[in-house]
N, C-alpha and C positions, 0 to 999 in steps of 0.2 A: 409494110408501108411502101409507097411508090418510090421509084428510083432504082437504078442499077446498083448492085453490090460492088463496093470498091475492091480493088485487087489487094489481097492479103500481103502486108509487108513481111519481109524475111525476118524470122525470129519470133514473131508473135502469131500464135494460132489459138483459136478457141479451145479451151480446156473442157474436158468432160466434167459436168456438174455432178456432185454427190447429193442428189435430191435438190433441195433448195438452198443448201449451205455453200458459202464461198469463203475462201481464206482471206484474211485481212492483209494488207500491205504493212510494211514496217512502220510507216507513218501513221496508218490508221490504228495500229496497236498502241502507239505512243499516245495518240489522241484519246483512245478509249481509256487508258489508265489515268490520264490526266483528268478525265471526266469523273472517274471514281474518287479521286482526291477532292474534287469540288463539285459534287452532284447538285443538280438544280440551279446551275449558274448559266449565264449566256456568254461566257468568255470565248467559246469556240463558235459562236454564231457568225455568219457572214450575211450582211444585209446591204442591198443597193437599191437605188431608186432611179428609174428611167422616166424622162419626160417624153411622151410618145405622141406624135401628131396624128392620132386616129381616134375615131369615135368609139364609145364603149358598147359592146354587145356581149353581155355577161355569159350567155349560153355558148356563143361561138368561142369566146375566150377560154371557157372551161374545157371545151372539146379540144382546143389546141394545146392546152396544158396537159391534158391526158395523153395526147400523142407524143409530146416531148418525153414524158415520164415512161411511156411504153417503149420508146426507143432506147432509153438509158436505164439499164437494170439497177445501177447504183442508186437511182432515185426511187426505186421500189424496194430498197434494202433496209431492214431493221437490224439491230445488233443485240447479241445476247452472249452470256458467258456459258461455255461448255466445259467439260472436264479437262480438255487440253488447251483451254484459253478462249479468248473472245473470238466470235465468228460473225459473219454476215449472213442474214437469212433473206433471200430474195422472194418477194411476193409476186404472184401473177398479175394482180390488179390492185391499185390503190386509188384513193380519191384525194386530190390535192385540195387542202383548205384554201378557199377563195372567198375573199370578202370585198364587197364593193361599198365604199363609204361615200355617200353623196352629200353635198352641201358643206363640205369642209374646204377651207382655204386658209392661206397664211399660217399663222402660228398653230391653229388647231390641227391642220393637216400635218405639219412638221412634228407636233407632239405625238400624233397617232403613229407616225412612222418611227419615231424614237422609241415609243413604248413597245412596238412590235419587234424592233431590232433586239431589245433586251429581254424578250420573252423566251425562257428556256425550252428546249426540246426534250421529249422522252425518247431515249435512244432505242427503247424496245418497241416503239410504234412507228411504222412507216406511213407516209413519207416524212423524211426530215427536211421538209420545206413547206413554205406557205406563201401565198400571194395576196397582196392587197392592191385594189385599184381605187383611185380617187379621180372621178371625172373632173375635167377642167374646161368649162365651156362646152360647146356642141361638138367640137372636132379635135379635142386633145384630152389627154389623161396622164396621170402619174401612175406608174406601176412599180410596186415594191416587191422585191424578191428576197426572202430570207431563208437561208439554208444553214445546216450544220456543217462544220468543216470536215466531218467524217465522210461526206458525200460530194464535196465540191472544193474548189479553190478559186482564186481571182480570175484566172484564165477561163475557167468553166462558166463563170457568170456571163462572159461574152458569148460563149457557145450557146448557152441557154437562151439568151435574149435573141441571138441570131436565128435560131430555129423557131422560137416562138413568134418572132416578127415575120418570118417567111410564111409560116402556117397561117397566122392571123390575117396578114395582108392578103393572102390568096383566098381565104375564106370570105373576107369582106368583098372581094372583087368577083366572087363566084367561080374562081378557078381552083386548081389543085397545085400545092407546093411540091416541087420535084426534089425532095431531099434524098440524097443517096443513102441506101441502107448501110448500117454500121457493120464492118467486117468482124469486129470483136468488141469486147466490153472492158471496163476498167479492171474487173477481176482477172481477165486474161493477161493484162499487162502486169498485174501484181504477181500472178503465177509465174510469168516469164522471169521477172526480177528475182523471185525467190529460188527459182531453179537455175539461176546463173551459176556456172561453175566457179568454185572458190578461186581457182587460178586466174579466171577472167577478171575478177574484182580485186585481186591482190595488189595490182599496180595502183589502183585508186586508193585503197586503204593505206598503202605505203606512202603515197603522196601526202595524205592528211596526217599520218603519224609524224612524218618529218616536219611538215608545215607547222604543226601545233605542239611539237615537243618543247617543253619548258615555257610555253606561252603563259602570260599572266592570266590568273584565274578570275580576276574581277576588274571592272572599270570603276574607279573610285571618284565618280562625279560628286561634288559637294551636295549633300542631301539637306533639305530644309527641316524635315521632321520625320522621326522614325515611324487617299482613296484613289481608281483610274480615271482619266479624263482625256479630252481631245482639244487641241488648239489648232485652229485653221489660220493660215497666214498667207498673204499675197506674195507672189514672186513676179515682179514687174516684167512686162513683155520685153522691155529694153534690155534688162539683165539677162533674160533667157536668150535673146538674140546674140548678146556678147559672149555668153557661155558657148553657144553653138559655133560662133566664129573662132573663138579661142581654141576650142577643141579640134576644129578642122586644122588649124595652124599647127597644133601639137601632135596631130595624127592619132587622136584618141576619140572616144565617144563622149557626148555630154554626161552620160552616166558616170564614166570614170572621173571626169573633172569634178562633178558635184560630190561624188563619194570621197575624193581626195580632200576637198575642202572640209567636208564633214569630219573626216578623220583628224585633220589638223585641229579643228575646234575642240574635238573631244580630248585630244592629248593635252592641249593647252589648259582646258578647264580641269582635267583630272591630274595635271602635273605628272603625267606618265609618258615615257618615251616609246612605249610599246603597248598596243591594245589589240583585242580581237573584236570584230564587228560581224554580226550576222547579216547575210545578204540572200534574200529569197530568189530562187530561180524557178522558171516554169517547168523544167525537167520533162520536156516533151520532145526529146531528140528522136525517138523512134518514129518512123513514118506512120501516119494514120492516127497518132495520138492527139493531133490538133483538133480533131472533130469530136473528141470524147469529153464527157463530163465526169469529173472525179477528182480526188485530192492528190494530184500529181506533184504538187509543189514540194520542193526540197529547199533546205536552207544551208548555205555554205558558211562555214566559220573561217573568215579571212583574217589573217594575222598581219599587222602592219607595225613596222619599226620606223620611228621618225627621229633621226639625229637632228638636233636643233640647228646645225649648220647647213643642212640640206636646203636647197632652193625648192620652190614649189614645182618647177619644171622637172627637176630631178626626182622629186617624190612622185610626181605624176607618172613617170616611167616605171617606178617601182610598183605603184599601185596597179598600173595597167598589166604589168607582168604577173602580179599576184592574182588579179582577177582572171586573166587568161588561164593560168594554171588551175585555178579553182573550177572554171568552166569545163576544162578538159577532163576533170575528174568528178563531175557533178552526178554521175550515175549512182554512186554509192550513197545510200540513204544516210541522213544525218545521224539516225539512231545507231548505225554501224560504226560511224566515225566516233561517236561518243563512247561506244564500248571499246574500240581500239585504243583511244587516247586515255580513257579512264581517268578523267580529272577528279580531284578531290571534290566531294559533293557538299554543298551547303544548301539546306532546304529553304533558306531565305533568298537565294539567287538562282537564276537559270544557269545551267552549266555552260561553260566555254565563253559565252558572251551574254551581256545584259542589255546591249543596244543593237537595234536592227535598222538597216538602211534599205528601204524598198523603193525602187525606181521602176515605173511602169510607162509603157508607150501609150499613145492616144487610144482611148477606147470609145470615143464619141460615136463611132459608126458600128459598134459591136452588135447592135440589134438588127443589122441588115437593112436599115431604112434611113434616109436622110433626115436630119433635124433632131436626132435622138441624143440626149445628154445623159450619161451615167454618172452617178456619184455614190460613194460608199457612206455608210452610216456607222457611228460608233456602237459597239455592242455592250458597253458598260464595263469593259475589262481590258487589261493589257497584260499579256503573259510575260513580257520583259519589262525592264525598268523604263525604257524609252524607245519609241519607234518613229523614225522620220519617214514619211510616205510622200513621194513626189510622183505626179502623173502629168505627162506632157499633153497639151491640148492645142494642137495646131501650132499657132505662133506663140502660145503662152504655156503656163504651167499652173496646176493647182497643188497645194501642199498642206499637210497637216501633221501634227505631232500627237501621238498617243503616249501617255505617260502615267506612271503610278502616282496618284495623289497622296499616297501614304509616304512617298519619298520626296516629292518636289512640289514647291509652290508654283502657281501659274506665273508669278513674276520671274522666277528663276528660268522657267521654260521660255518665257518671252525674251529674256536676256540671251539665252542660248541661241534662239532663232535669229535675233538681231545680230549677234556676233557672226553667225553663219553667213547671213546675207552681206554683212559688211566685209568680211574676209573674201567672200566670193567676188564681190564687186571690185575689191582691190586687186585680186589676182587677174581678172580679165581686162582691167583697165590700165594697169600699171606695169612697171618693169619687173622682171623676175628678181626675187630676193629671198633670203633665208626665211623659212616658215616661221621661225621665232620672232621675226620682225613684222609679220603681217598683222594689220590692225584687227582687233576684235570689237572695237567700238569707234564710232565717229567722234571727231573733236567736240562737236556740239553735244553728243551723248555723254562724253566724258565729263563735261562741265555740269550737265544736269545731274549725273550720278554723284559726282563729288559734292555738289551743293546739297543734294538730298541727304547724303550721309551725314554731312556736317550739321544740317538743320535738325536731323533726327537725334543726334547725340548731344547737341549743345543746348543747355538750359538757356532761357532768355537772359540776355545781358552778359553772357560769358563768352570767352574765347578759349577753346581747348586746343592743346598741342596733341601730338600723336599718341603719347601714353594716355592722355586724358580721354581721347576718343575711344581707345581700346578699353579703358576702364569703364567708361559709360556703357559701351556695348556689352561688356562682361556682366554688368549689373542688370541691364535690361533684358538680355536673352542669353544667360550663361550656358544653356545646353545647345546652342546653335554652333555648328561647325565653323571655325575660323580659319583653320589651316589644314591642308592635305599635302603630304610629300612622301614619296616612296611607300605609299600604302598606309602611312600613319596619319591619323586624323586627330586634331586637337580642337576642343571647344573654346569659345570665348572665356568661359569661366576658368578653364584650365590655364589658358594663356595669361589671364589676369593673375591667378594665384602663383604660377611658376615665375613669372617676371617680377612679381612683388617680392617673392622669397629671394631671388637673385639680387635684387636691388638692396634688400636688407643685408645680405651677406657682404656685398661690396662696401656698404657703409660701415659695418661693424668689424669685419675681418680684414679687409684690405685697407680700410679707412681712406677710400678714394674721396677726394674733395670735389665739390662742384666745379665743373670746368676742366677737370683732369682728363687726360687722354686715356682711354681704355681700349686695348687691342682685342679684336674678336677674330679668331682663326678657326673656323668650322666649315665643314662641307655644307652645301645647300641642303637644308633640312628644317624641320619645325624648331629644332634647338637653336638654329641661327636667329630666328625671329625672336625667340624667348630671350636670347642673350642681348640682342640689340635693344629690345624694350626694357630689359632689366637695367642696362647701362643708362638709358635715358631717364628711367624712373629714379635712379640713384642720385640724380642731381645734375 
């Protein structure tokens, strides 16, 4: 292709290919094996839509796609199992599936995009990408790019659109795009990582082993019932401005402030003082990797301890310190950290963390031309229990939550989001105070929630006390989780039964009369609630 070859960065050199076979990275190997457990699914698809202010020339667009794929061998790679494990097989030429859908608008267009995002790939057939174009008027179009995570990551989407935009823009104007030749490929970076001396990575592994030693193995958010979905929610520009101003005053980035607020909400909801959260990082520290397409993404397992007496500002410093430590040791793949820490495995949960916080900078200009807006599409799955995704957009921010619908109701996720925004607003607008005192709900929201709970539990014409409310809840949804403390969960049915048994014992064995004082001396636990309810039900 045109353009001068960039200078080779120290440490990365093109490796000799053994025919058309390339070795997979640790991350690719994990993705491959995950695909074997759930074949024919779209859970590892990545799909994004760009609104592009250019006219549609399908032939020119196809030529430009072919050039991008020619430049990046990862996009010409298929995957197969050999005797010594999975490998990549690079093909000399491939044809990118390109579909132009004319006459679609509104809901029909969005449905076509949603359907494509959830269409699985066959890993044995290259390329693991496809493109859909929907013309919009005479001088604008929507471009959907769908790839498998084995060949790309979020940062790569920007690289793809940037090159495609430069090539297509030049083609329409009758000029030639001057894209610099790539000095190496993703497989070369993978080979460099795999040949890294053990001593060189020992410090990184030692950091993660210390950081995660004895860490809690699960986050016990209250679950609504034992499918995946996405909820998009607005973050007001005013709140974003306050977060940026507050972060500057505290000497941290908005990422750290918003992560800290998220950690506080999770610990409050889960009634845990310590949690582990997954935080994705681009992992492109090596010079020259910023221009490559490939699955560079790594995920850091960050452990946070939150004493209830700590103020938010104090916690902010701790989170910032933890994040910095993680960033300094991000070179070691998550798969190696997992092997070194060796947590107890539970097939129903992702190891080390079940919640992910993903914060991305503005990508609105990623396609290399003004006026382009990129947005991600759900792929019909979520590989963790819950993922909060925030993307800055100039003066504002877009946000969505992906979550497992077999675990959480949309109403619960909406409450979690409302709590996050409420707490964040209180942090940036008010005085510093202990995290345990930060509000999770507005006063108006508390009244609505209380009234709704009472209306749902109270038959017409009756007034129920606290035991009556619990009893009504226990009879209407006995399998729903009522309490969680120290990793122990209790359903409404169990709470009803145990408190009733205790009340009967108080009446028959202790012969406590109505109105008598009964002392309860227990540590904070589910048993404390059982005891209080039992006393109240005794008379």
